[in-house]
KEROVO-927006 format. One record per residue (C-alpha): residue in three letters; x, y, z. Coordinates in steps of 0.2 Angstrom, whole numbers, plus 2048, in hexadecimal, padded with zeros to 3 digits. Layout:
ALAXYZ/...
//
This chain:
METC22D17CC4/LYSC2CD0ECD0/ARGC20D13CDE/TYRC11D0ECD3/LEUC18CFDCCF/ALAC1DCF9CE0/VALC0BCFCCE6/THRC04CF3CD7/METC0FCE4CDB/ILEC08CE3CEC/GLYBF6CE3CE6/LEUBFACD6CD9/LEUC03CCBCE6/ALABF4CCBCF2/LEUBE7CC9CE4/LEUBF0CBACDD/ALABF2CB3CEE/SERBDFCB4CF2/ALABD7CB1CE0/VALBDECA0CDC/GLYBD0C93CDE/CYSBC1C9ECD9/ALABBBC94CCB/PROBAAC8BCD0/METBAEC79CD4/ALABA2C6BCD0/THRBA8C60CDE/PROBB3C63CED/PROBC5C60CEC/PROBCCC50CF3/ALABD5C59D00/ALABD7C6BD07/PROBE4C75CFC/THRBF5C79D03/GLNBF6C8AD08/VALC07C93D02/PROC0CCA3D0B/VALC0DCB2D00/GLUC20CB6CFD/PROC21CC8CF7/THRC2FCCECED/ALAC3BCDACF4/ALAC36CE8CE7/ALAC25CE7CEC/VALC25CE9D00/PROC31CEAD0E/THRC3BCDBD12/GLNC32CD9D22/ALAC22CDED2B/PROC22CF1D30/THRC26CF4D43/GLNC1BD03D4B/ALAC22D01D5C/ALAC29D12D5D/ALAC18D1AD5E/GLUC0BD18D6C/SERBFBD0FD64/LEUBEAD10D6A/TRPBE6D00D62/GLUBECCF0D6D/VALBEECDFD65/VALBE1CD2D6E/ARGBE4CC4D62/GLUBF1CBDD56/THRBEDCADD4D/ARGBF1CA3D3E/VALBE4C99D34/GLUBE6C89D29/GLNBD7C8DD1E/PROBD9C98D0E/VALBD4CA9D13/ARGBD2CBBD09/METBCBCC4D18/ALABC7CC2D2B/ALABBBCCBD36/PHEBBACCAD49/LEUBABCD1D51/ASPBB5CD1D62/GLUBC1CC6D6B/THRBB9CB6D68/PHEBACCB6D59/GLYBB5CB7D48/LEUBB4CB2D36/THRBBECAED27/GLYBBBCACD15/GLYBC6CA7D05/ALABC8CA0CF5/ASNBC4C8ECEE/TYRBBAC81CF7/GLUBC3C81D07/GLYBC1C94D08/ARGBAFC94D0E/ALABABC9FD1D/HISBB2C98D2C/TYRBADC9ED3D/THRBB4C9DD4F/THRBACCA1D60/ASPBBCC9ED69/GLYBC8CACD63/GLYBCFCA1D55/GLNBD4C92D5F/THRBC9C87D54/TRPBBFC8BD44/THRBB0C82D3C/METBACC83D2A/ALAB9AC89D24/GLUB94C7CD18/THRB87C88D10/SERB93C96D0D/SERB9CC9ACFC/GLYBADC93CF9/CYSBB3CA4CF0/LEUBB0CB2CFD/PHEBB6CC3CFA/ALABAECCED08/PHEBA4CCCD1A/ASPB9BCD8D24/VALB97CD3D36/VALB88CDCD3D/ASPB87CD2D4D/VALB8CCC2D55/ARGB7DCBAD4A/THRB7CCC4D3B/VALB89CC5D2D/TRPB88CC9D1B/GLUB94CC1D0E/CYSB98CC4CFB/ASNBA0CB8CF0/ALABA3CB3CDE/SERB92CACCDC/ASPB85CB6CE8/ILEB83CBFCF7/ARGB7ECB6D07/LEUB77CBAD18/SERB7BCB0D28/THRB6FCB2D37/ASPB78CA5D42/GLYB89CACD43/GLYB8FCA5D33/GLNB8AC93D36/THRB7EC93D27/TRPB7BC9FD18/GLNB6CCA3D0E/GLYB6FCABCFC/SERB68CBBCF7/GLNB5ACBDCEA/GLYB63CCCCE3/PROB73CCFCD7/ARGB7ECC1CD4/GLYB8FCC2CDD/GLNB9FCC6CD4/PROBB1CC5CD7/PHEBB9CD5CE0/CYSBA8CD8CE8/ARGBA6CE3CF8/VALB97CE3D04/SERB93CEED13/SERB83CEED1E/ALAB7ACF9D29/ASPB6FCEBD30/ASPB69CDAD2B/LYSB5DCE2D1E/THRB67CF1D17/VALB76CEDD0D/TRPB82CF5D00/TYRB89CE9CF3/LEUB98CEFCE8/SERB9CCE5CD8/PROBA9CE9CCB/SERB9BCF3CC1/LYSB90CFACCE/LEUB8ACFECDF/GLUB79CF6CE4/ALAB6ECF8CF4/THRB61CEDCFD/ALAB56CF2D0B/ASPB4CCE2D0D/GLYB59CD6D11/GLYB5ECD2CFF/THRB4CCCFCF8/THRB4DCDFCEC/TRPB5CCE9CE7/GLUB5ECFACDE/GLUB6ED02CD7/VALB76D10CE1/THRB7CD1FCD6/LEUB8ED20CD9/PROB97D31CDB/GLUB9CD39CCA/ALABACD32CC3/VALBADD23CD0/TYRBAED13CC8/PROBABD03CD2/ARGBBCCFBCCE/ASPBC5D0BCD6/VALBBBD0ACE6/LEUBC7D05CF5/ALABB8D02D01/ILEBA6D06D04/SERB9CD08D15/LEUB89D09D19/ARGB85D11D2A/THRB72D14D28/PROB65D0FD1B/GLNB69D1FD12/GLYB7AD23D18/GLYB8AD1CD10/TYRB9DD1FD0C/ILEBA8D1BCFD/LEUBBBD1DCFE/ASPBC3D1DCED/SERBD6D1ACE7/THRBD9D2DCE5/GLYBD6D2ECF8/ALABC5D37CF6/LEUBB7D33D03/TYRBA5D34CFC/VALB97D35D08/THRB84D34D05/SERB76D36D11/ASPB67D33D05/GLYB6BD22CFD/GLYB77D29CEF/GLUB6BD36CE8/THRB79D43CED/TRPB8BD41CF3/SERB97D4DCFB/SERBAAD4ACFA/GLNBBAD4ED03/THRBCCD48D03/LEUBD6D3FD0F/GLYBE5D49D0B/LEUBF0D39D0A/ALABFDD40CFF/ASPC00D4ED0B/LYSC00D42D1A/TYRC0AD34D13/GLYC14D3AD03/ASPC18D2BCF8/METC0ED1FD04/GLUBFED19CFC/PROBEFD0FD01/METBEFCFDCF9/PROBE7CFDCE8/PROBD5CF4CE6/GLYBD7CE3CE4/SERBCFCD2CE8/VALBCBCD9CF9/ALABC8CE9D01/PROBD9CF1D06/VALBD0CFED11/ALABC2CFED1F/ILEBB7D0DD23/ARGBA9D0FD30/PHEBA0D1DD36/PHEB97D1DD46/ASPB8DD2DD44/ALAB8DD3AD38/GLUB9DD43D40/HISBA7D34D47/GLYBAFD28D3C/LEUBBFD1DD3A/ILEBCAD17D2A/VALBD6D09D2B/LEUBE3D09D1C/SERBF2CFED18/LEUBFFD0AD11/VALC0DD06D05/GLYC1BD10CFC/GLYC2ED14CFC/GLYC32D03D02/ARGC27D06D12/SERC17D00D18/LYSC0BD02D27/VALBF9D02D2C/VALBF1D12D32/ALABE0D16D39/LEUBD9D27D36/ARGBCCD2ED42/THRBC0D3DD40/ALABB4D45D4B/ASPBAED52D3F/GLYBA7D49D31/GLYBB7D47D27/GLNBBDD59D28/THRBCCD54D32/TRPBD4D43D35/ALABE0D3ED43/GLUBECD30D41/GLUBEDD20D4C/VALBFBD13D4B/VALBF6D01D48/PROC02CF4D4E/ALABFFCE8D40/GLUC06CE2D30/ILEBFECEAD20/GLYBEFCDFD1A/VALBDDCDED18/PROBD4CE9D26/TYRBC3CE5D2E/LEUBBACF1D3A/THRBABCECD45/HISB9CCF8D43/ASPBA0D00D55/GLYBB2D02D50/ARGBB9CF9D5F/PHEBC1CEBD56/LEUBCDCEAD47/THRBD2CDAD3E/ILEBE0CDAD32/HISBE4CCBD27/SERBF7CCDD23/PHEBFDCCFD11/PHEC0FCCAD18/ASNC09CB9D1E/THRBFACB0D17/GLYBEFCAAD25/LYSBF5CB5D33/ILEBE7CBFD3B/THRBEACCDD47/VALBDBCD4D51/LEUBDCCE5D5A/ARGBD2CEED66/TYRBD0D01D67/ALABD6D06D78/GLYBD2D18D76/GLYBC4D22D7C/
//
């Protein structure tokens, strides 16, 4: 029970810190809201960020920056191009082309963002509390989809500028024409949208779902059939578990082909916390752990798996960008 409460407390703290200000606003506020750092309780998380210097890591920190704009998540494509999105009016998408030294707010972005997926330096999908939007100029301007209405706690994952999965608290939907038409994707049996930690779409027909039990589901036919496998998290980490589903995805998944994939998780439990990357070269049958030298937070992986961005749960506004230094 204590372990469950500890994990839940972290999820609630992160949720409360990121969900404030999501109600639609008729007019902009007179001034940018004051951003207050999250102060986790001692019972919820360790008293300081975890240290992982004892183990050699294949991930190297290339950027560590702090932003003033409200932020739920951040996504860097490389060392220079990145985006943030968050709650309330000032939480609209912000983009940078100089590694975070300066940020520009996109006026046509939503003010209540929950997820990004960056296809390339020009193409970015976002989901928010009102709709799903696409940018074709690197986050400067955004066009709304003609499909489902956006909802809080949404997730989005794209294979390209036309093919997208959109997960709401009630269902999973897909478009193959850039958002003009959408079809519901049948979820694996006994998987409910609110229990999903992360989604990932690799090809128009091939995608992945990780649920809160640590089960990974794979489809190669657009959701007609699913296979499943377990990550064996309990065997690997004992009382440490992934952050529970909340307003943002606590896990990032990418598969680069049918065999090679990567999952990044923020794990908590037993008064400890750490970020780990699990890599497979056999379609998920076995996983090798890689240490990630960063505080737990909201992870974002680029499509090629070379860059990892983490927005810290310990320090609101702190963004760490890492590059994979392995082969």
